[in-house]
N, C-alpha and C positions, 0 to 999 in steps of 0.2 A: 861261319860267323853270321849271326843275325843282327839286324839293326832295328830294334823295337823301341828303344828310348835313346835320347841323345847321349846319356851317360853309359850306354853300352860301349862307347868309345872312351879311351883314355885321352888325356890332353895331347899326347904324342900322336895317337891315331887320328884324332880330330884334325890336328895340324897337317897330317899327311893327306887326309881327304880334301881339305881346303886347298892345299898346295897343288894337288892333282887338278882340282876344279879350276884354279887360276891358269894352269898350263893348258888345259883343254879349252878354256875360254879364249886364250890368246891364239892357240892353234886354229880354232874355228874362225876367229877374226881375220886370220891370214889366209883362210881358204884351205887350210891343211886338214886332212882327215885323220881319224884315229880308228884303229881296227880292233880295239880291245874286246869287242863282242862279236867278232867275225864268226859266223856260224852258230851264234848263241841266241837264245830266246828269253824274253822277259814275260812272265805271266802276270797280268794285272787284274786283281779281283776288286770290283767296285760294288759295295753296298750303298755307299754315298756318292752321288755324282759330284764331279769337279772339273771345271775347265782347265785350270792350271796343272793339277796333278796328272790328269790324263795326257794332256798335250806335252808337258815337259818330260814325262817318263817315256812316252812313245817316241817323241822326237829325239830324245837323248839316246835311246836304244838304236835308232836309225843312224844317228850321227856317229855312233861307236861301231857301226857295221853290223848291228844285230837286228832283231825282229821282236816286236811287242805284240802280245795277244790280249785283247780286251775281253774281260769276262764281267758283264754287267749283271744286275739283279735278275734279268730274264734268262741269263745264260748259266748261272750257277746259284744254287740255294745253299749258302754256307751255313752248315749246322742244321738245315731243314731238309729232310729227305736223305741226307748223307752226313755222317759225323764230320766235324772239322778235320779230325786226324786222318780220315780216309781221303778227303780232298787233298790234304797236304801230301800224303803218300803218292796219290795218283799224279798230281801235277809235277812232282819231283821227277817222274819218269819222262816228262815231256819238255820241261823248261829248265833253264839254268839258274834263274832267279825268280822269286815270287814277290810281288808287291801287293799289299792288301790295304784298301781304304774302307774301313768297317766301323760299326758302332761300338761294339764291345771289345775292349782292350784284351780281354782274355782269349778272344778268337785269334788274334795275331800271336799271342803267347803259345797257344796250342798249335797253330800252324808252324811256328818256329821249333817247337818240341819234336814234331813228327816229320817235318820236311827234311829231305836229304840235300837240299840246296839252300842258299841264303834266303832269308825272309826279311823284307823291308816293310816297316810300318809307314804306309802312305797317309795315315791319319786314323786315330780312334777318338772316342769321347774323352780319353785321358791324356793323350799325347799327340804331338805333331812334330816329330824330330826332323823330318825332311825340311819343313819350313824353317826350323832353327838353323840348319846348315846354311840355307840361303841367307838368312838374317845375318849370321856371323860373317859370311863371305862379303856381304854388302857393307857391313861396318868396317871390316878389315880393309876393303878397298878405299873407303872414304877417309879413314883415319890412319892408314898405314899400320894397322894393328888394332888394339882394343883399348887404347887410351881415350875413353869417352864415357860420358855419363848418360844413361838411358832412363827415361821415365816411362814406365808402362802405365797407361791410364785406361781403366775399363774393367772388364770381366776377368776374373782369375781362371780362365778357361784352359782348354788343352794347349792352345798356342802359347799362352802365357806360361803355363807350367813347364813346357819344354824349353822355352826361352830362359826361364829362371835357372834351370839346370845347365843350359849352355853357357849362360853368363858366368856361372860359378866355375865352370870348367876352364874358361879362358881368362878369368879374372876381370871381367867387365863390371864396371860400377853401375849398379841397377837399383832403382827404387820402384816399388809396385804400389799403385794406388787403386784400390777397389772399394766398393761398398762392403761393409762388414760381413754381410750375408753371402757375398760372392767372392770371397778371398781365395787365395791359393791354399791347396791342401797342406795340412801340417806335415804329412809324410814327404811331400815334395820339398818343403823348406828344410826338413831334416836331411834329405839327400843332398841338397845344395850345400848345407853346412859341412857335410862330410867331404864334398868335392873341393870346397874353397870357402869364399865368403858368401853367405846367404844374402838376399836382397834386403834393403830396408823396406818396411811395409808401412802403409798409412791408409787412412780413409779420406784424406784430403788431397784431391788432385792438384790444387793450386800449390800446395806445399811440395808435391812431388816434382812439378815442372820447374820449380826454382833451381837454377844452376844446371839444368839438363842441356845436353848437346842435341839429343834426339828424343822425340816423343813417339812412342809406339802405341798404337791402339788397334782394336779389332771390333767386330760386331758385338752388340750387346746381347743379341739373341742368336745363338748358334743353331745349326741344323739339328732337328730333333727336339728343340725346346719351344716349339710354336705355342704350346699350351701355356707357357710362362710369359709370353710376349708382353701382354699388357702390364703385368706386374713388374717385369724387368725394365721396360721403357720408362715407367713412372719412377722407379728407384734411381736409375742412372741419370735421367734428365733432371730430376729434382736435386740430385747430389752434385750437379754441375760437372758431369764427366764428358761433355761434348768438347771436342777439340775445335777451337775457333782461331781466327787469324790473330786475335790479341794474344793468345797463348803461344801460337807458333813463333811469331816474331822472327828471329834469325835461326831458329832451331830447325832441324831436319825432321820430316815426318816419315814414319814407317807404318805400314799396314799390310797384313798378309793377303787381303782381298778375298772375296769381293767386299767392297765398302757399301754401307747403307748411308748414302749421303743425306744429310739432314738429321741423322740420328747420332752416331758416335763421332762423326766428323762432318764439317760443313763442306759444301761444294767448292767454295773459294779456297779452302785449305787443300783439298785434293788437287786443285788445278794450280796450286802455287809452285813456283820454281823450287821451293824447298822440299817438295814431296819427292821422296826417292823410292816410292812404292813400285815404280815400273822397273827400277834396277833390281829390287827384291824379286819381282815376278820373273825377270829374265834369269836371275841367279838360281832360281829353282832348277832350271835346265842344267846349268853348269855344275852346281853343287851335287846334283843327283848323278851326273856323269862321273864326277870324282868319286862318289860313293860306289857306284856300280863297278868301276874299274878296281877300286880297292877290295871290294867283296869278292871279285872274280880273280 
């Protein structure tokens, strides 16, 4: 089984992964080890750098008794010099799981098609399902389930799109506020409708925040969009999409990190006691351990 999108899992499978994550987190807090990856290896392909993705997967494999192999841009040229399908076939002979953090979503699809071991999407330009696992785990911990209203404020990017699908899977109440030209793909909204309730959508961030328990935001300019930076900053800042203390009030703040303080969120908000972004970051580790044990 591959994990390329959050909706590759059914609701029951998602519950199983999150339950495993909770158990592994509690075991780790008690100093107990888990040997689910004893003698097994995780191959990690990185076209895009990332602190959290690398450290959480590598540490997770170690805590499960396994070993992680980092393959950066200088180590592997995915689709350049060797077809993606050949890389998938070769790596399958060496490792037990492949995680890929790449630009083109079709590359992880092709890896999944030709690999003989599970392939995990560590992030593509279209989706970030591992982040959504951590997000849902964080909300479940805070609300003892998913009885909460979340307002996504900002860009309808890969993180947002995976979260939209994850929210539909678990029945989370979600409203998404984006500028009109940076909204969520229609195809993602259609998939969400098939899974459950699609999110409410609006171009008015103030409207979205009203009644929310959690505000979730992300950078306005994602990796690979540097040429659009000036245009996007103007659009989002003029549209009033920055999360300030006045908006936060008693709501919780989520952010997948890294945050561009002074752009999508103020420094004061990030330093607020209501910011649960560090819980999210920690839960990348535990959610991914839950996923790895499930896939293996």
